[in-house]
N, C-alpha and C positions, 0 to 999 in steps of 0.2 A: 431491389430497391429497399431503402430503409424506411421505417415507419415512424421514426422519431424526429422528423423534421430534417432540414438541410444541415449536414454536418458543419461544424465550425471550420474544419479544414477547407471546405469548399469556399466559404465566405472569405477566409484568409487568402486562399489562392487567387480568388477573383480580385480582391482589393490589392494584393501585392502585384498582380499582373498589370492592373491599371495605374499603380503608383509610379511605375517606371524607375528611373534613376533617383527620383526624389525620395522614394521609400515611404512605407506606411507611417513612420514616425514624423514625417513632414506633412504628408497629404491629409491624414486623419485629423490631427489638430487643426489644420487649416480649414477643413470642412466644418468641424464643430464650431470654430470661431465664426465662420461665415453664416452658419445657421443662427447662432446667438445674436450677432449684430443685425442680421436681416429682420429677425423677429422683433428685436428691440426697436429698430427704426420704424417698422410698420406700426407697432402698437403705440409708440410714443407720439406719432403724428396726431392721433385722436386725443391722447392724454394732454398734449400741448394745446389742442383746440379747447379742451375743457378748462384748462388753466386760463386761456385767453378769455373765454366767455365769462368766467367767474372773477376775472381780474386778480389772479393769485399774486401777481407781482405788479407793483405800481410803476409800470413803465409805459412808454409810448407804443402805439400800435405797430410802428415800424420794427420795434424790438421783437414782438411776437411774430410778425411776418418774416423777419429775417431768420429767426430760429426755425420756424416751420419750413421755410424753403430749404434751409441747410439740412434738416432732418430728412426731407423728401429726397433731396439729391443723394444723401448718404444711403437712403433706402434703395434707390436705383443702383448705386454703386455696389452695395452689399449683395443685392439680388444677382447682379451680373457676376460678382465674385463667387457666390454660392453655386449658381447654375454652371459657370465655367468649370469649377472644380468637379462637379458631378459629370459633366460632359467629358472632361479630360479623362477621368477614371474609367467611365463606362466605355467610351470609344476605344481607348487604348487597350483595355482588357478584352473587349470583343475582338479587336483586330489580332491581338497576340494569341489568344486562346484558339481562335479559328485557324490561324496560320499553323500553330503547333499541331492542332488536330488533323489538318489536311496533310501536314508533313508526316505525321505518324501513320496516317492511312496509306500514304504513298510508299512507306517503308515497312508496312505490315507484311508478314509472310502469307503465302497463299492459303495456308490452313485457316487463317482468320476469315477470309472471304468464303471459304467452304462452309464455315459454321455460323456465319453472321448473315441474317437475311438482308437482302439489298434494300428493302424498304426501311429497315432500321437505320442503315447508313444514310439513305436519302433524307430521312426525317431529321437526322442530326444536322445536315448541311442545308436544310430548307427551313422548316419551322423553328428549330432550336436556334439556328443562326439568325433568323429574322428576329427572334425574341432578344437575343444579345445585341443586335444592331439597333433595333428600333423601340422595343418595349421597355427594357429595363431602365434606360435613362429617364424616360418619361415618368415611370412609377417611382423611381428614386427621387426625382425632383419633387413630385407631389408628396411623397412620404416625408422628406426633409422639411419642406415648406409647412406641411400640416403639423408636424411634430413641434417645430419652432413656434408657430402661432398658438397651438394648443397649450404648450408649456408656458408661453408668455401670458396668455389669458388667465390661466390658473394662478400663476404667481401674482398677477395684478389683483385678482380677486382676494387672494390671501393678504395682500398689503392693505387694501381698502377695508376688507371685512375679515379680520383674523379668525373669527369663529368658523369661517368657511374651510379653514385648514383641517378641521376635525373630519369633515366629510370627504376630503380628498382621498385619504388612504382607502376608505371603504368603497368609494366609487371606482378607484383604480383597480382594486382587487376584483370587483364585479366585472369591470370591462375586460380585464385580463382573462378571467374565466370564460366569458362569452367568446372572446377572440380565440382562445385556445380550442374551445369546443368547435367553433366554426372552422378554424384552420386545420385541425386534425382531419376533418371531413373533406374540406376543399382541396387539401394537398393530395389526398389519395384519389379524389375524383379527377384532378388535373393529371396525375400520373396515369390513371386509367385511360384518360382521353389520349395521352401520348402513345400508349400501347396500342390503342385501337387505330390511331392514325398510322402507326407503323404497319399494321395489318392491311390497312387500305392501300398504302403505297406498295407493299410487297405483292398483294394480290393483283393490283393494277399492272405492276411491272411483269409479273408472271403471265398475265393475260396478253399483254403486248408481245412478249417473247414467243408465246405459243399461239398467236393469232391464226396462222395457217392451219394448224392442227384442229383448233376449235371450229373453224369454218368447215374443214373437211368432214368433221363428224357432226355438223349441224348442232353444235352445243352453245351457240351464241347466247340464246335465251337463258340458259343455266348460269353462265358466267356473268351476264348482266344482272340477274337476280342476286348472285353471290356478292357482287360489288355493291349493289344497292343496299343489301342487308348490312354489309360492313360499314357503309357510309351512314346509314340510319343509326347503327350502334354507336358510331363515333359521335354523332349529333346528340344522342341520348346523354352522353357524358357532359357535353356542353350545356344541355338544358338543365342538368342537375347543378352545374356550376352557377348558372344564372339564378336558379331557385334559392340556393343557399346564400347567395349574395343579398337577395331580397330579405331573407330571414335575418341576416346580420343587421341590415338597415333598420328593420322594425325593432330589433332588440336595442340598438343604440339610440333610437328615437326615445325609447323609454328612459334610458339613462339621462339623455339630454333634458327631457322634461323634468326629471327629478332635480337636476342641477339648476334649471331655471326657477323651479319652485323654491329651492333653498336660498338662492341669491335674492330672489324677489322678496321673500319673507324677511331676510336679514336687512335688506335695504329699507323696506317699509316700516319695520318694527323699530328702527332707529336705535338698534343695539349699539351701533357705533355712529357717531355724528359725521355724516358725509354730506357734501353739497348736492343739490339737485342735478347739477351738471355731471358730477362723478357718478351719481346713481344711474342717470340715463346712460352714461358711457358703459358702466358695468352691465346693465341690462342688455344693451345693444351687443356687447361682446359675448355675453352668455348665449344670446340667440345665435350668434355666429359659431359659438362653440359646438352647437348641435351639428351643424354642417361640417365643421372642421373635424369633429370626432368621427363622423361617418366616413368622410373622405379619407382621413388618416388611416383608419382601420382597414378600409377597403384597399387603399393603396399599399399598405403594409402587407396585407394578405396576398394581394396580387403580386407584389414584389417577391414574396417568399415562394409563391407558385412558379413565378418566372425563374427563380433561382434553381428550380429543378432542371430547367434547360441548361443552366450553367453546370449543374452536377453531371448531366449526361455528356455534355461536351468535354468536361474535365476527365471523364472516363476515357475518352479517346486521346486525351493529352497525357495521361499517366498510366493507364492500364493496358493499352494495346501492346501485344508482343511485337518486337521489332526484329527485322532481319539483321544480319551481320553488317558491320560498317561498310559503306560503299567505297571507302578509300582506306588503305593501310599503308601509310607512307614508308614505314620501315621495310615491309615485305615487298611492296610494289617497286621499290627502288632496285631490288635485286633481279627483277625480271628484264631480260634482254629486250631491246626496242622492237625487234621483229618477231617476238614470241607470239604464237607458237610457230616454229619453223617447219617441223615435220608433221605434227599432229599425232604424236605417240601418246596413247591413252592407257593408263594402268589403274585398275581397281585392285586394292589389297584388302581383303577381308571386310568389305563394305556392307554395313547393315543400316537400314533406314526405316523409320516409321513416321507417319504423318503427324500424329499427336501422341503424347506420352501414354495415354490410356488405350491406344490402338495397337494391334499386333504388327510385327515387322512385315514390310512389303518387299524389302530386299534383305536377304539373309546370307551373310558371310560370302559375299560375291567376290570372286577373283577373276579379273579379265586382263588380257594383254593384247591391245589392238595396235598393230604395227603402223608406222607412218604411211600415209597414202592408201591405206587399206579400206575397202568398201565392205561394210558389215551390215547384213540384213538381220533385223531383230523381229522374231515372231513368237507366238505363244497364244494360249487361250485367253479369254477375257479375264482380267484380274491377275494375270500371271506376273505382272511387274514390268511390262515393256516400257511404258511411258515413264515409269519411275526412274529409269536410267537417265532419261533426259532431265527429270526433276533433280536428280542428284548432281548431274554435271553443271546445271545452271544454279545449283544451290537454292532452288525454290523452297526446299526443306533441307535442313542440315542433317548430315549423316550422324548416326549414333556411335558407330565404331568404324575403324579402318581409315585408310587414306586413299585419296585419288590424285593422280599425277598426270599432268599434260606436259610433255617434253621435259620431264624431270622436275617440274614445279608443283609443289603441293598446293592444290587449288583451294584447300580449306583454310589457308592462311592469308591469301591475298584478298584485296578489296573486291567487292562484288562488281563494281564498275569495270575494273581491270579484267575480270574474268569474263563477264557477259559481253563486253564490247569486242572480245576476240573470238566469240563463237557466232555461228550463223544458224538460223533455224527457219524451216518452212513448216508452219503449223497446219493442222487439219482444217481449221476455220480461221483464215487470216482476218485481221482487223484492219479496216480502212477508215480514214477520217475524212470528214467533209473538207473539200478544198480541191486543188488540182493534183495531178499525179506527181508533179515535181515535189510538192510538199509532203506527199505520202512516202516518196522514196527517200527524200533527204530533208527532213523537217528542220534541221539546224543550218542548212545552206553550206555544208562542208565539201560538197562534191561539184565539180564542173559539169555544166549541162551536156557537154560532149560525151563525158563518161556515162551520164545517165542515159543518153540516147543510145549509146552502144549497148549498154546492158538491156535496155528495153528491146532493141532489135534482136539481140540474141535470145532473150527470154520469150518474146512474143511469137517467134517462129512463123508459123503459117496462120496465126491469128490475124484479125483485121488490124493492120499496123496503124491506120488512121485513128483508131480508138485509143491507141497507146501513145499518143502525143503527150509531151510534158505538160501542156496547157489544158488537157482534157479534164473537165470537171468531174469530181467524185462526190456522189451523194453520201448522206449519212450511212455508215456501215457498208459502203460500196454497193448500195441497192441497185444502181444502174449498171452493174457488172455481174455477169454470171459467176458461179462458183469457180469454174475453170479459169476465167479471166482474173478473178481475185488471186488465184494461186499463181498466175503468171506475174502479177505485181509483187507477191511475196517472194517469188523466185528471183525477181529483179533486185529486191532488197538484199537478198543473200549474195547475189553477184557483186553488188556495189561494195559490200562489206569486205570482200576479198579475204575471208578467213580461211585458215587451213583445216578447219573442222566444220562440217556441215551436218546438221541433224534434221531429219525429215520425220516428223511425228504424224504418221498416217496421212501424209500430205496429199496423197492421191486417192484416198479411200472413197471419197465422195464424188469423184469425177468419172467420166466415161473412160473406156479403155484407150480410145484414140488420144484423148488429152493426156492420160497417164503416160502413154508412150512418148508423146512429144516432150513432156516435162522431164522424163527420164533421159531422153536423148540430149536435152539441153544441159542437164546436170552432168552427164558424161563428158560433154564438150567444155562446159564452163568451169568445171571443178576438177580438172585433171591434176593428179598429184595430191589431191586433198583427201583427208580422212572423212569418210561418209558413214554416218549411222542412220540407217533407214528403218524406222519402226513401221512395219507393213501390216496392213489388213489383208491385202491380196498377196498370196504367196508368189504368184507369177511375177510380181514387181521385183522381187529380190532373187530370182533364180539365177541370174547372171552375176551376182555379187561374189566377192572373193571368199567370204565365209559367212555362215549364218549362225546366229545365236538364238537358241530355243530356250525361252523362259518358262518355268513351271513353278508355281507357288513361291515366287520371289527368289528362286534359285536358278543358277545356270545349269539347265538339264543337259543340253547338247551344244557343242560349239566346234564347228568344223566346216569344211567345204560342202557345198550342196551335194556333190557326188558322194562324198564320204558319209554324210548323214543319211542319204538315200540307202546306201548299202548297210547302214547300221540297223535299219528296220525298226526305228524307235518312234519318238513323238513326231518328228519332222515327217517321217514316211507316212504316218497315219494321217497327218494334216494334208499331205499331198494327195493321198487317196481320196479324202473327202472333197478336195477341190478339183478332182478330175485331172491331176497332173501325172503324166507318165514319164518314164525314164528318158524318153527321147526329148522331152521338153527341157531337160537340164542343160 
C-alpha cells in the first residue's frame, strides 16, 4: 500500500467508470454546475428574506413571495440534479468495477489462489464492495453539499465584509494543515483495519475448513481465543479511527470560533455599513459554518478513506494475472467438430513451473500416449504427477515445448475448447447446493434419460434411490459420503463423453471396495478412451496398459507393469514397499 494518499489514477479510474458513455468531460462539469447552483439557491433564499425584511426594493409583497417560491423550487430542482449526478456516477462505477473484479477473479490462474489468502479475496467482495455500493455515495453527497455551502458562505461574507477576505487564506491554510495531519493518520489506521479484517476472515475460514481436526485434537479453546484476539485487534483500529475523528472535530471547533469572532467584530465595529438584517444573516451563517466545516472535513476524510476500498478493488481490476483467452476463433475454427477422435496425447520437451521465481516441476518431458491407451501415473510426493494434469488443462502455462491432442497444439486453442473436451474425476469433487440434476448438468444441456443412464451405470451397487435426479444435495455435498461424491463426479465424466479421462488420485481416499467399483465402471463406461490415472495406490493401476513413473519432474520410467517390474527400478521399489508381488501383476 502507498503512504501518500489515494493515487490520482484511482480517482480517475473511478470517475471514468462512473461517467459511462457521457465521459468525464460531460459529467464533471455537470456536477460542478449542480454544486454551484444548489449552493446559490440555498443561500439566496435567506438573502432574499433579508432583502424582504429591509425592503431593499420598493415592490409589493407578492413580488418577494414569488421570487422566494421560485428560488425554493430551483433549490429543490438543483438538489435533485446534484444528487442524481452523484448517484449516477457512484452506482455505475460500483457496478462496473465489481463486475470487472469478479470477471478477473474468475479468469485468474490457479497460482493466484495459491498465493492469495482467501480472507483477502472475501474482504474485497464483502466489506470493500459494501463501501462501494452504500458508503461512497452518501459521503460524496455530504462532501459536495458541504463544499458548496461552505464556499457560498465564505463568498457571501467577503461580499458583505471585504476585510474578511484577508483572513480567508490564513484560515484555509490552517484548516488544510489540520486536515492533512488528521488524514495521514486516519488513512493508515483505515488500511490497518482492512488488513486486520482480512486476517479475521482468513482465520475464520481456516477454522471452518479444519473444524474436524480442531475438535479431534480438543483445540477448540485455542482457536476461539485466536479468533477473539484477532477481532479485538481489528476493533482497536476502529477505536483509533473514532478517536482521531473526535480530535479533528475539536480542532475545527477552534477554527470556527475564530471565524465567528472575526465576523462578529467586523459586523459590530461598523467598518462597513451593513443593515441589521444583513448582520444577523451573516452571523447566523457563520454559526452554520462551524458545523459545515466539521461535516465537510469529516466527510472528505471519510470519503478518502473509503477510496482505499476503491483502490483495493481496482487492484483486482487491473493487476490480477489472467489466464489465456477462453476463445480463440482463428485456432478454434481449425478443430474438427468431433475432436478429439482418438485421444492421442504427445508431450514434446515440455517444461513447466508454477511461478517465475519457482523451480521447474516438469523438466523437458517427452511422452507419446497412444489412442485408447490406459496410463497409470505414479511417483513419490512432489514428483510431478498432478502437474501433468495441470499442464493438460493449462491451469498453468508451460514454459517450453508443445502438447498435442490428436495433432492439435493445445497451447494455441481457446481454454473453453480445450477444457470442455476433457473429463476429470478429482480427488475431492465439489458439489453445489441443489438437486443432483443441477450438479450433473448445470446448464440444462442433457436430456434426463441420459442423466439417469449415467447415474445407473456410475452408482452400480450403491443405493440407487439416493442417486435420483431430484435428490437434494447440501452445501459441499455434506449429505453424501466421499465415495458417493466420487460416484457423482464419475457420472459427470460419463455425461461429457470425452475421449480423454483424467483421474487425479480419484480413489485414494475411498475404501478398496469402492475403488474396485469405480474402476470397474470406468472400464465399462470409457472403453476406447485414453485414460490417465494419477494413482496413490499402486494396486489401482497394476492392470493398466503402461505405467509412467515420475521422479523430480522427469519421466523416470515408462513401460508396461511387467517390464517395469523386471527393470528392478523405482517402480519395483514402490511395489516392494506396498507389498505387491509379481503374481499381482
